[in-house]
N, C-alpha and C positions, 0 to 999 in steps of 0.2 A: 565068646568067639566072634560075635559080631564087631565090637570095638578094636579087637586085635587087629581085624585087618585093614581097617583105616590107617591105623599107625603103621603096618606093615608096610603099606604102599606109602605112606610118607615119607618114612625113613629109605626106601629104595628110589623114590623120585628124587630125593634131597641128596642121595647119592651119586644119582646119575647128573642131575644139573651141577653138582659138586665137580664132577670130571671137567664141565665147561670151564672150569675158574682156571684150569692148566692153560690152554691156550690163550684164553684171554689176558690172562696174567702176564704171560711172556709179552704178547702181542702189545700191551700198556707199559711195560717197563721197558722196552724197545723206543716206544714212543716219546715216554717222557725222559728218557737218557739222552735223544738226539739232540743234537744242538747245530741245526746245520746253517752254512753260511748262504746268504741268499743276495743276488742282486738287486738292482734298483726297481727292476719289474717284478719281484716277488720270485721271480724263477731261480734254480741252484746256479750257482756259481760253480765254475769249474777251477777257481783256484785256492779251496779252503787248506787251512794249516796240513803240516805235517811233511811235506816235502818242499817245501819252499825253495830250496838249494839244488833240486832235483833237475833242472833244468841246464846247470852248467856242468852237472857231474858226470864225469865218462860213463858211458852205458856199455852193457855187454853186445855184443855181436848178436842181430836178432833176426828173425824169420817171422814174417806175419803171412799165417795161413788163411785162405779165404775160401770157404765151403760155398758152392754154388749150383744151384738147379733153377734154369731157365731165368737169368737174370739178365739177360742182354740190355734191357730198356733201362736199367739203373744203377748199373756194378760199375760204369766209367767214373762215375761221380764217387762210389768209394774208395775205386783203386787212384784216383788223383789225389785224395785225402792222403792215403796210406804213402804213396809214392813221396809227396811232399815232406813226408816225417822221415825218410829214410835216410842211412849213412850209407857212405861207402862199406861196402863189403856186407849190408844186410840183403836180405833176400824177400821178396813178394810171389808167392806161391798160390795161384789158383788152382781149385780143383773145381773142373765143369762135370758136375755128377749127374749122370743119366740125363742130359741136356738136349733136348729136341730145339734148340733155337740157335743164336749166334752168341752163346756168351763166351765159349772160348776163342773166337775171334775177336771179339770187342774187347776180352782181357789182354789179349796179344798185343793189339793194338795200343793199348795204353801203356805197354811196356812191363806185364807181367809175365812171368814165369807161369805156364800154363800146362797141366796134366789134365787127360780127361779119361772118363773111369765110364764103363756101362756094363749093367748088371740087371736081369730080369727082375729077380727076385729080392736081393739084398739093396736095400732101397733105404736111404734115409742121411741125414748130417751126421751120424756118428761113424756110417761106413765112409764117406766122404774124407772127414777127418783122419780117420785111420789110413786110408790111401795117401794122403798128404803126409801123414808123420812117416809111412814106410820110405815115401820117395827123400824126403830130407834127412833120413837118418845116413845117407851117402855121404854126406856134408854137414853133419851137424850144426845148429846155431849154438849159441850158449841158451839165449831165452826164446821161447816159442810164445807167439801171441795169436789169439784167434780173433778175426774180425768178420763177423756177419757181411754178405753181400749188398745189404739194402743199408748200410749204417753210414754215418758221418761222424769225422772223429774232430774234437775240439785242439786247439793249437798245443802240442806239447802232449797228448795224450799216450804215444806209443813211448816217450822220454820217460813219463813219470811209470808207467806201467813197468817198463825194463829194471828202472832204477830200484823201485820198490821189490821187484821180483828178485833181482841181485844182492840188495842188504838182505833180505829176510831168507833168500832160498826157499821161501814159499810160495805155492799158487796165488795169483793175485786176481781180486775182480775190480774192474773199473765201475764208475757209475754210469749204467746204462738205462737211459730214460727214453719212453715211448711218448710221442706228443700227438696230440689231438690235432686235426687239420683246422683252419681258421673257418669260424661260424660253423664248428662243428655241434651237433645235436648235445642236448644235455646226456644223454646215455654213453657218448663217447669221452665227454667231458670227465663224467665219472671214473669210466674207466683210468684215463690221463691220472687221475687223482689219486686212486686205489694204485696205480703202478709207482706213483713217487712214494707211495707210503709204503709198498713192498721191496721196491729197488733201490730206494734212497733212504727212508728216515728209518727203517727196520735195520738194516745193515748198519747205518751210522750209528744209531744207540746200542746194539749189539757190540760194535767195536769198543763203542766207550766203556761197555761193561766186561771186556776183555774176551768177549764170544767171537767165534770165527762166523762167516758170512757164507750163504750160497754162491754155487757159480751160476751164470746166468746165461752163458751162449755165446756171448761176444764182447769183447773187450776184457779176455781173459789171459792172462801171462803165465808161464810155467817155466821154471828152470828145466832144460832141456834134460839134465841128469834124473831129474822124477817123472817126467812125463815119458822119455823117449823109450823106456822099455814096456810102456802100457798098451794094452789093446784098447783103442776106442772103438772098436766096430759093433754098433748096437744099433737097434730100430725104435729103441725106447723114446717116447714121447719127450720126454727132457731129460736126454742123454748129459746134458750139463749139471744138473741136480745129481744125477747117478754119479757122475765121474767126482762130482765134489765130495760126497759122501765115501767114495772109494779111497779119494786121497785123505780124509780124514782119517780113515780108519787106518790107513798108513802112517799114520802120526803126522801129515802135512797139512792141516786145516785150512781152509783158504782165508786171504787177508784182504779185507775190504780199502780200496784207496780210491775215494769220492774225487779226488783234485785229475783223477784220468777220465774224463767224460765221453761218453759215445752216445750218439742220439740215432732214433729211428722214426716212423711215422707210423700211426695206426692207419689201416686200410680205409678206404672211403666206404665201400661195397658192404652192405650189410652183410652177405652171406660170406665173405670173406673174415669179417670180424667174428662171427660165430663160428667158424670152422678153426680159427687162432684162438679163440676162448677155451673151445671143447679141447684141442690138444695140449694146452697148457694146464688148464685146469683137471680134465681127466688124468694127464700125468702126473700133477702134483699129487693130487687123491691117491693115485695109485702108488706112488712112492710112501706117502703118509701111512697107507696102511700094510704096504709090503715091508718098508724099511724102518721106520719110525719105531716100533716098540723095541724090535731086535736092536736097533743101534741105541736105544736108552738103556737097553739090557746089558749091552757089552761097557756101555760107558761106565754104569753104575758097578760091575763086577770089576772092572779095572781102574775103578774111581778116577776115571778121565773127566776133568771139567768141562775141557774144551769139547770133547766128544758129547757129553752130557748136553751142553750148551747147544751143540747143531742139532741132536736128536729134538730137542725140544721147539727148536726154531723151525723145523722140519713139520713138526706136528700141529702147526698152525694152520690152518685150512683156508682158503681163499679169504680174504673180508668179506664178500657178500654171505658166503655160506655160513662165516661164524655169526656173522650178526642175527642172518636168518636162525640158525640154530639157538642162540641165547633168546630171540623173541619169542621163538614156539615154546622154550622152556617157560618163560614168562606166562604166556597164556596158558599152559599146562598147569601150572601152578597156581593162577588166580582159580579156575576151575575147581582145583584140588581142595581150595579153602573150603567148599561145600561140603566135601565128604571125607578129607582126612586134615590134617594139620597144616598150621600156615606155614611149617618150616620150608618146605619145596619151594613156595612165592617167597619167602625172603632169601633164599639161596640165589634163585632166579634172577629178582629182581635187584639184589648186590651185584650181581655178575653182569647185570645190562647197563646200570648206573658207572661202572669202572670203564666197560666198552665204551660208550656214549662220550665220556669225559675224555678218554683216548684219542677217538676219532675226532673229537672237537677241536683238540689240541693239534691233532695233524692239520686238519683243515687250515688254522692257523698258521702255521708256520711253514707249510707247503702247498695249501690249496686255494687261497685267497684269490689268486689270479686266474683261477681256472672257474671257480664254482662262487656264486653270491650266496649270501647266508639261507634265501629262499630255495636256492638251488640243491644246497644241503638237505634242506629238509623236505624236498620232493624226490630226492634220489633212491630213498628204501623203494618207493612205487616203483623205479626202474628196476629195481632188483627182482621184484616178483618176475620179471620176464626171464631170468635165468634159472627159474625153478625146473624146468625142462631139460636144463643141460646136466643139472645133476641127476635127476630122474634117470636119464639116458645113461648116466654112469653105471647106475644099477643095472638097467635093462639091457644097454647096449652100448656099452662104453666104447670108445676111440681105442684102438689099439695099435694101429699103423701111422708113423710118420707121413702129413700131407703138408705140402708147401702150401704157405699162404699166396694166394693171388692177392698182387698189388691193385692198388686202384688205375694206375695206368699201364698196364700189361693186359695182354690177351693170350698168356701162354698156356 
């Protein structure tokens, strides 16, 4: 009996550690499949292949929807970017949502069409988007593009989004990158690297493998015939991810178009960074647990490979959490060498090896301008600081949408 217990423990541990191979394998396949185009400085280029003729192609009539909550300080730069890329007949609509500052006035001064929304309890980006959608429905565009109020657009970004959307009649997601400020501390640069992996490298690899990509909240384009009848009113922390899943379920999974590039900056204040991370990562984990298994089950029943691919992508947790889970499995496997079989340690160590190789490749492709080799080796120490964030997901997870305070405002 005594000899049977270690064997049973070893089998259970091996099975649990084997589950980690699923997200690690998906992550690694996406990274190894990616072939990013890079500029001379090592950053992402805006003009990768696929839509080389889109700049001269006639595009459909579009509306750009900008949800904004207390963005008076920075929204003008975004609107100027958008206005410079509009054609005759296009619309720029700003939804000033529950604002207590001059967002609406600044937007009107820039030349945008502005509507204002106030509600004591129904708060969040999803409600602002739905309010804008209802307003546009009176004279609907052919393509709807969503841009956040703190973003800048690369040249021809709207053209490339609109053309790709019209060609495919599918939702389209552009390349959305957040950048670390100049002379940012290591933790912020690590976050920028992780963002490039999540929003650039993985979707690019998934696209080459024939997989759809998640929606990322800004730089998104939709055929009006697809989005016009949907309700976007939700306070979900990651309403964009939720919308992408709903569209995939309806048979229209989003398409990644890295040629259309949208940029933003991480906030400088530490408290703002922590609030932003809590919203993103708690929202992601919530979607992983509530939507991932059911989405995969539905895909398998329907034998829908694109839906299955999207479910598997959704079930890859944030990079820090995934790496931390694999390291914990390795440590547990090593301890179990003393009381059980060596199989759990082998399973965990194999998983760690694959993940470390994938991370090293990702750094070589898109991280060398952000992190030196020494920085990369020191990065796991900074990951320890995120442990309380994940513990709060269990004890006191964030459930309400909260705007991230920018580094240069006091709203």
